[in-house]
Residue, then its C-alpha position, 0 to 999 in steps of 0.5 A: m489465591q492460588i498464586k503460590p502453588i501456580l508457581a511451585a508447580m511451574r517451578h517443576h515445569k520450568a522448561g514448558a513455561l519458558l518454551v510457551g512464554f518465549q513462543i508468545a513473545l516472539t509471536l507478539a513481536i511478529i505479530c505487532n510488526a506485521l499488523f503495522i506493515i499490514q496497515a502501512r501497505i492498506a494506507r498506501v493502496e488506499r491513496p487517491s490518484g486524483v484521477d476519475e478512476s471509475r470512468v478512465f482507461v489507458i491504451e498503450n500505443n506502439w508504432a510499428d513504423k517509426s521511420s518519420y517523427q513528424t508522421i507519428g505527430a500528424q497520426i496521434g492528432a488523428d488518432l485523437i480526433a477519431l476517439r473524442q468522436l466515439g459516442s461512448v468516450e467523453d474526451a482523450s489525451s496522449t501523454n508519456s505516462f500516468p498516475l500510478h504508472g510506475a515509469g515515466w519521466d521525473n525532474y528536479v525542481k528549482m526555485r533559481p537557475d543557479q540553485i545547486h540542490m533541487t528543491t524536489d522531484s516531481s513527476v513530469y507529464l506530457s499534455d494537451d489542452h484536453t489532458l485534465n478533463a481526460l483524466g477527470v482532474t479538477l483544475i482549482a486555480g489558474r487556467n488550462f493550456t490552450a491548443n496553441e500552447v501544445q508543442a510536438a517534440q521529442l523528449e531528447e530535444g530538451k525543450s523548455w516550457p514557457v508554461i506549466i501546470i502543476s499539482k495542489d501539492l507541489a504548489k504547496l511545497l513550492f510556494p507555501g506562503g501564497d498563489a503559485v499561479g504567475k509564479t516561475i520555476y525551473v524544471t529543465n537543465t536549460n535554466t529557462p524558467s516555466t510560469v505556473i498558470g494553473v493549479t490541479d487538485t490532487l494528482q498522483s505521481h507516476m512514481m510508485d517505488g522510491d517516493s516514500g510518500s515524499f513525492a507522491y503527489n508532486a506533479i507538472l504538466v507540460p503542453v507537449r505532445q510526445l514524438s516517440s515510438y510509443v505513446y499512452y492514450v488516457v481515455r475517459a469514457r462517457p458515465g456508465q460506458l466504460a466497457a463499451a469505450m474500451r471495446d471500441a477505442p482500439k477499433a477505432l485507432f486500428a482503423q486509423s492506422r493498422m501500423r500500430i502494436i497494442d498488446p492484446k493482454d494489457g495494452v488496454m487497461s481500465f484504471a482499476q486494473v491499473r491501481a491493481k498492477a501498481y500496488e500488486r507487491d502491497y497486495g502481496m505484502a499484505i496477504l504474505m503478512g497476513i498469512v504469517s500472523a495466522v500460522l503464528l497464532a495457530i502454532t502458538a495456540a496449538g502449543i499451549v493446548g498440547l503443553t496444558s494437555f501434558w501437564v493435565g495428564q501428569r497432574r491427574r493424581q494431584i488433581g484428584i487429590r485437590r477434588a478430594l480435599g474440596a476443590t470444585r470444577t470451577d477451582i480447577l478451571s480457575y487454576f489452569l487459566t490463571e497459570n496460562m495468564m501468568i505464563g501469557v503475561c510474561g511472554v506479552v512483557v517480554g514479546t513488547l520489548l522485543a517488538i520494539g527492538i525490532n521496529l526500531w532496527m526497521v527504521t534504521r534500516f528501512a526508513m520505517a515510521h515508529l511503531s505505534i503502541t495501538y498495535v502493541l496493545t492489539a497484539a496483546i489482547i489477541l495473544l492473551l484471549l488466544g491463550q485462554g481459548a487454547v487452554l480451555a479445553p484441556a483446563l475443562r478436562a482437567s476440571r472433570v477429573p473424578p476424586v477417585e484418581a487420589t486413590r490411584p497409584v502414581 
C-alpha cells in the first residue's frame, strides 16, 4: 500500500516522529496507571459501611466540666433518654468511635492468652444495648447485649469484657470452620477471655488510612459506656425525618445541660457528611488523576495536530505532485492517517512496557495491586482514536491541496 513511501518520509523527519511517539508512550503509561488509581479510589469510596447511612447522624459532645466521671456517666444516661424521647428519633447510643470515623480505639486480637503475635487487628466500639439499632446494623447470629451487661468505665482502666459482639468478616477470619457464637477470643492485654455472644452483618472499621483492606471490616463491640471528656452520640432518625432529628437533637442535649461543647461547624454530621469527610483524600486523588489525564491527552492531541500541520506545510509541493499524478483526496487523507497510526502503534507498544514498569515499581514501593491488562487496552484505544481524531483536520487540509502546487517553485 503506502507503507514504503510513509517510512521513507518519516526517515526525513525522524525527530518529529520520535517526539510524537515518545509523547504517546509517556501519555499511555501515565493514563493506564491513572485510570487504575481512579478505579481503586472509587471502589474504596463505594465500600459499604454497614450503617443505615440515610438515617444516621453523629453528634460530637465535649464536656465543659470534666471534674467528675461519675457525673459524666449520669449525664450520658440522661442525654440518651432525652434523645430517644424525641419524636423524630428512632434510637440513640453513645460510643467512642464509629465506622469511617478515621480515629478511635483498635486492639490486637489473639486466640490464646500465650499467643505472641496477634491474629489480626480490629476496631473496638464501646457500645450498649441500643448501639446496633442506632447504627441500623443487623445481628445475624447470637444475641444483643442486655442493659445489665453494659459497664461504665474509663478506657485507661483496662477492664476486660466477659461478652462481646463481632462483625461477620472478623468472625470468618477467626473461625473459618464454623460458628463464632459461644467461642472465646482475647482482645485486651489482661489475658482474660471474651465470649462472642453475637455476630453482626457488615460493619466497617473506623480505620481509614492504614487498613490496606486487611482490617476494613474487623469490628468488635464491647458493652461499655465511656467515661471521658468527650463522647459521640450515634442517632438514628425515623424514616424521612433526618433533617428534623439533626435540628432537634442538639436542642434536647442543651436542655439537659449547658455544660457541653458541640462544634457549630461539624459537631453534628449526617453520615453522608461523615463518608465525604472520610474519603476526602480519595475523592481528591481521583479528581487529580482525572485532571492530569485530561491535560496529558490534550497536550498529546495538540502535539499531533501541530506536527502534522507542519508536515503538511512542508510537503505541499510533494502532495501537489501526487495529486497531478492521479492521487485522489482520499489517497492523501489515507496517507496521513496511516502515517499517524504507525507512529501511534509504536508509541503504544513502548508505552505499554513503560506502564507495566511503572506499575511494578508502585507494587514494590506502595503495595499496590498489579495493573490489569484492561486498563492498558483501554488507554491504548483512547490514544489511537485521539491520534486519528487529532490528525484528521490537518489531513483534510492536505487532501485539498490542488495539483497546481506541483508547478510552484520550492
